[in-house]
Phi, psi and omega in degrees: 000324181292330177293323178294320178295322179293327178292330182275351182289144177284154179292150181286138178277110184288346182279356179257117180284181177288112183259146175229163176296140180096352180286136171273120186231163168238118181256125178260117185245138176275124183240134178256124177237100183069243178261349182266156179228137180217168179251128180245141181261134176235096179274153178167193182250135176286116180255351182201140173221131181242134174260167177137052173065234182294334183270007181296133183209168174218148182246132181245135179240136175221160177261116180276193182294149180064025174074019180271128180277136179235129178242143179219136181256134180238142175275138181294330183262012183284133175285349178287335179282111184283315184197154173228123178255129175267117182276317177199157178251147181239153177274114179231158184247004178218164184278317181256119184261054182290342180293343178290342180296327182268005184241147176224162175067222184292335180291340182267007180286148175242145182287130182288141178273122180261138181255000000 
């Protein structure tokens, strides 16, 4: 049965690096508008990452204009994700950073991980 499941899995998107919670990223997404196609950038912080084969995903949160928080979930195996750039990594102590939803401004900062 596991061989059958492996045959049904989508190919891994090599343009997506190893992401962790707390990473500041820029996600480049391919968007189709009518007959035209363009690439849109979605910058933000990874607040959640899920593993699990075809269902593996990560959620990015950013603060849009007027302080409104916007979250978007991307599938790791999606061909729509053109590229993911890691801008910086942060030191976090948990996997899901849902506490950032209630914070704005300086309270929403994460400590940068130094190598």
